[in-house]
C-alpha positions, -999 to 999 in steps of 0.1 A, spaced: 308 60 -492 333 39 -509 330 2 -512 363 -12 -503 367 -33 -474 355 -53 -444 349 -32 -413 376 -35 -386 365 -41 -351 373 -9 -332 401 -11 -308 405 20 -288 442 30 -281 454 52 -254 468 84 -268 491 108 -250 475 140 -237 507 158 -247 516 148 -283 548 168 -282 560 146 -252 548 114 -269 548 117 -307 524 96 -328 542 67 -345 542 68 -383 516 41 -386 495 45 -355 459 32 -360 436 45 -334 402 31 -339 379 44 -312 342 49 -319 337 25 -348 363 36 -373 367 15 -404 402 11 -420 393 21 -457 428 13 -471 426 -25 -470 401 -52 -479 374 -56 -505 366 -22 -520 329 -27 -529 317 -43 -497 335 -16 -475 321 13 -496 286 -1 -492 289 -5 -456 305 29 -452 279 47 -473 248 31 -459 249 50 -425 253 83 -444 224 74 -467 203 66 -435 214 100 -420 202 119 -451 169 100 -452 163 108 -414 171 145 -418 147 149 -448 120 130 -430 125 152 -400 121 183 -420 88 168 -436 74 159 -403 83 192 -387 66 209 -417 34 189 -411 34 199 -374 38 236 -383 13 234 -411 -14 215 -392 -11 235 -359 -2 269 -371 -14 272 -407 -1 282 -441 14 315 -430 36 298 -404 46 271 -431 56 299 -455 75 316 -426 96 285 -419 103 280 -457 116 317 -459 139 310 -428 152 277 -440 164 292 -473 187 315 -451 200 286 -431 207 266 -462 228 293 -475 247 298 -443 255 261 -440 263 259 -477 289 287 -472 307 267 -444 302 233 -462 334 238 -483 355 244 -453 343 213 -437 349 193 -468 384 207 -471 393 196 -436 376 162 -443 402 158 -470 429 165 -446 416 142 -421 412 113 -445 447 116 -460 462 119 -425 443 87 -414 455 69 -445 491 78 -436 486 66 -401 493 102 -387 466 105 -361 482 136 -348 477 154 -381 441 142 -383 435 156 -348 451 190 -357 429 193 -389 399 184 -367 406 210 -340 413 236 -368 380 232 -385 361 230 -352 377 263 -341 369 278 -375 332 266 -373 328 280 -337 341 314 -348 320 314 -381 288 302 -364 290 327 -334 295 356 -357 265 343 -380 243 340 -349 250 375 -336 246 391 -370 216 370 -379 198 380 -346 201 417 -353 197 416 -391 167 392 -392 141 417 -401 163 431 -430 170 396 -443 133 388 -445 127 420 -463 154 412 -489 136 379 -495 103 398 -499 86 376 -472 48 380 -475 34 405 -450 12 379 -434 41 356 -426 67 382 -417 61 383 -380 61 346 -377 93 343 -398 110 369 -377 103 349 -344 113 316 -361 146 330 -377 158 346 -346 156 314 -325 170 295 -354 201 318 -356 207 312 -319 209 275 -327 235 279 -354 266 273 -334 254 240 -320 241 229 -354 272 239 -372 296 222 -346 274 191 -349 276 190 -387 314 196 -385 320 168 -361 299 144 -383 319 154 -413 352 150 -396 341 116 -381 333 103 -416 366 116 -430 383 94 -403 363 63 -415 336 65 -388 301 68 -404 283 51 -375 288 77 -348 271 105 -370 242 81 -377 237 74 -340 234 110 -331 215 120 -361 188 95 -349 189 110 -315 184 145 -329 157 135 -352 136 117 -327 140 146 -302 131 172 -328 100 153 -338 89 148 -302 97 183 -290 79 202 -320 42 195 -308 52 199 -272 67 234 -276 43 246 -303 12 238 -285 25 242 -249 17 206 -237 21 198 -202 42 221 -181 57 237 -211 46 271 -224 28 276 -257 55 291 -280 39 287 -314 63 289 -344 92 299 -320 86 265 -304 93 247 -336 126 264 -339 134 260 -302 126 222 -305 151 219 -334 177 239 -314 173 217 -283 174 185 -301 206 197 -319 222 208 -287 215 176 -269 226 155 -298 261 175 -300 266 171 -262 260 133 -265 283 131 -295 312 149 -277 307 126 -245 307 95 -269 340 108 -286 358 107 -252 341 76 -237 351 55 -268 386 72 -271 377 83 -307 406 88 -329 397 125 -334 391 135 -297 413 162 -283 429 161 -249 454 182 -228 477 203 -251 458 189 -281 430 215 -272 454 241 -287 445 227 -321 413 245 -318 433 276 -329 444 267 -365 478 276 -376 482 297 -407 493 270 -430 464 248 -420 439 276 -424 453 286 -457 447 250 -470 411 248 -455 402 282 -469 418 277 -503 402 244 -509 370 253 -491 359 284 -509 356 267 -543 337 239 -526 313 263 -508 309 281 -542 296 248 -557 268 250 -532 261 285 -542 261 277 -579 236 249 -574 213 271 -552 215 299 -578 207 275 -606 178 261 -586 164 296 -580 166 305 -617 148 272 -626 120 280 -602 116 314 -619 114 298 -653 89 272 -641 66 300 -625 63 316 -659 43 284 -670 15 290 -645 4 277 -612 -4 241 -623 32 236 -637 47 251 -607 28 229 -582 37 199 -605 74 210 -603 72 213 -565 58 180 -560 84 166 -584 113 181 -564 99 165 -532 104 131 -549 136 140 -565 150 147 -530 148 110 -522 161 100 -557 194 119 -554 202 105 -519 222 75 -531 244 97 -551 251 121 -523 257 93 -498 279 72 -522 297 105 -532 306 113 -496 318 78 -489 340 79 -521 356 111 -510 366 98 -476 377 65 -488 397 79 -518 413 105 -494 425 77 -470 440 57 -499 456 88 -514 472 93 -479 483 58 -479 496 61 -514 473 33 -526 465 47 -560 454 14 -572 427 14 -548 416 49 -557 405 38 -591 388 7 -576 370 31 -552 358 53 -581 347 24 -603 327 8 -573 312 41 -564 299 45 -599 285 10 -601 268 11 -567 253 45 -574 239 33 -609 224 3 -591 208 20 -561 196 51 -581 183 29 -610 162 9 -587 146 40 -570 140 54 -605 121 23 -617 100 24 -585 91 59 -589 81 56 -625 60 25 -615 42 42 -587 44 78 -598 8 87 -597 2 73 -561 36 91 -550 26 124 -566 -10 123 -551 6 125 -517 16 161 -524 -9 172 -549 -41 153 -540 -55 125 -563 -77 148 -582 -53 175 -591 -47 184 -627 -10 189 -619 -4 152 -616 -4 147 -654 21 175 -657 42 161 -629 42 126 -646 54 141 -678 82 158 -658 91 124 -643 92 105 -676 114 132 -693 138 140 -666 139 115 -637 168 95 -655 189 126 -650 201 111 -617 220 84 -634 245 107 -650 242 131 -620 253 104 -597 282 93 -618 294 130 -620 291 132 -582 314 102 -577 340 115 -602 340 149 -586 342 133 -551 374 115 -563 389 147 -576 380 165 -542 398 137 -522 431 151 -535 423 187 -531 413 192 -568 384 217 -562 385 242 -590 377 220 -619 346 207 -602 334 242 -597 340 251 -633 322 219 -645 291 228 -623 289 264 -633 291 256 -671 265 229 -669 242 248 -646 242 281 -663 254 286 -700 246 251 -710 213 245 -692 200 280 -700 212 278 -735 193 245 -739 162 264 -726 167 296 -747 173 276 -780 148 249 -773 118 267 -760 106 280 -794 108 245 -809 92 223 -781 78 247 -757 79 241 -719 91 205 -721 125 220 -728 127 229 -692 126 192 -683 149 181 -711 174 207 -699 180 185 -668 193 153 -684 211 172 -712 230 194 -690 238 165 -667 253 145 -696 273 176 -704 287 177 -668 294 140 -669 314 143 -701 336 172 -686 342 154 -653 352 123 -671 377 141 -693 391 157 -661 392 125 -643 409 106 -672 435 133 -679 450 125 -645 465 158 -634 446 156 -602 465 124 -592 498 142 -586 507 144 -549 499 178 -536 520 196 -510 505 191 -476 501 220 -451 528 222 -424 507 213 -393 536 212 -369 
């Protein structure tokens, strides 16, 4: 997600199975599996080429979720659809909690690749995979036995409870494969390889969409599993995709594959674990802040009645696509900046940030214009052409959709800070903008302009977060070289 160079033709190199016997040279450049060198060449071009596969992966994942919801809703009804929604909230929180650890390891991997230290990159990869394996197995076991209590905490509707129970239990069983797959994809992008995650995201999505009706309805020789079939379809697709990705890593001699004594890296040492947890907790907390703010906003919107709630729900569906360029470019900026920081190319770090901002503004701006031009038709897909909620949703779009311009710029700045391990300032910025600022805007503005203040709170709080992020970025304290964990 950074624009900075021409892709380098992958040239696999043989690596020693025993790194202790054959140490990695200071500037070794293993490139198996399609890895791009993000420390040389034209910044903007490289950033675009690196970000596009991540953007495609995000779009595919969202489309897969939408199609699966259609399968469940059409074949099993509204209760089943509500059940999957309740279960998916839990999964989002579980993956959000681990997201920070994965991102912290990605920073280590990116900086190690930038220094040409493939051994350190492999150690970081092994460490985060080992952590993901332990974390996911514990979550799967606890989730299996606690699924009923979790659904009660969520106040799942009685008519959807049994369905949600079946769906959630199968989904928990799939957590280890899903989490390992996500971790490998993040690590691969940190190493400069965004194409491998895209390849296996395509495989997972195609299989998931195909398996859903087969297992839900019991087509051919397969048993009719109902809602559990939908969860099992996702689990099978993810497991097959993970297996394929691991085979690909070894077949292409990927820079991050582990062999021989390198497999011991799956047990992270204390110094490495301290870095991943220390940097990962604040990044995971950012996800919780965003989730909490979203839940509060839903509660405030629900106070305005069913029509407004429906309009907001449809708007969120469209906003999921509007925000994708910012998320993809931000992830690319983080990986590219980390590699250049590792290579001590600070001149390029500034160029990566500036290019990321410009690319995001261009891509997001085009999407916003298209949405506003065709907003009625887009909203009718979710609300129906005759719904009175369409006019309310159009009002929301006109007031708040431009939020994603400052939002995307903030994401790029935060991604650059994160690339050098500066994770606490972004957490503080997000917390202040999401809670005291946004809720303060609502509290003081509601008596003046009514419910429209809900929608104005989005761009106004986004501008506040952009101002804070820009100040932190310009002050430059994050640019100092941080001590690296001793991975020996």
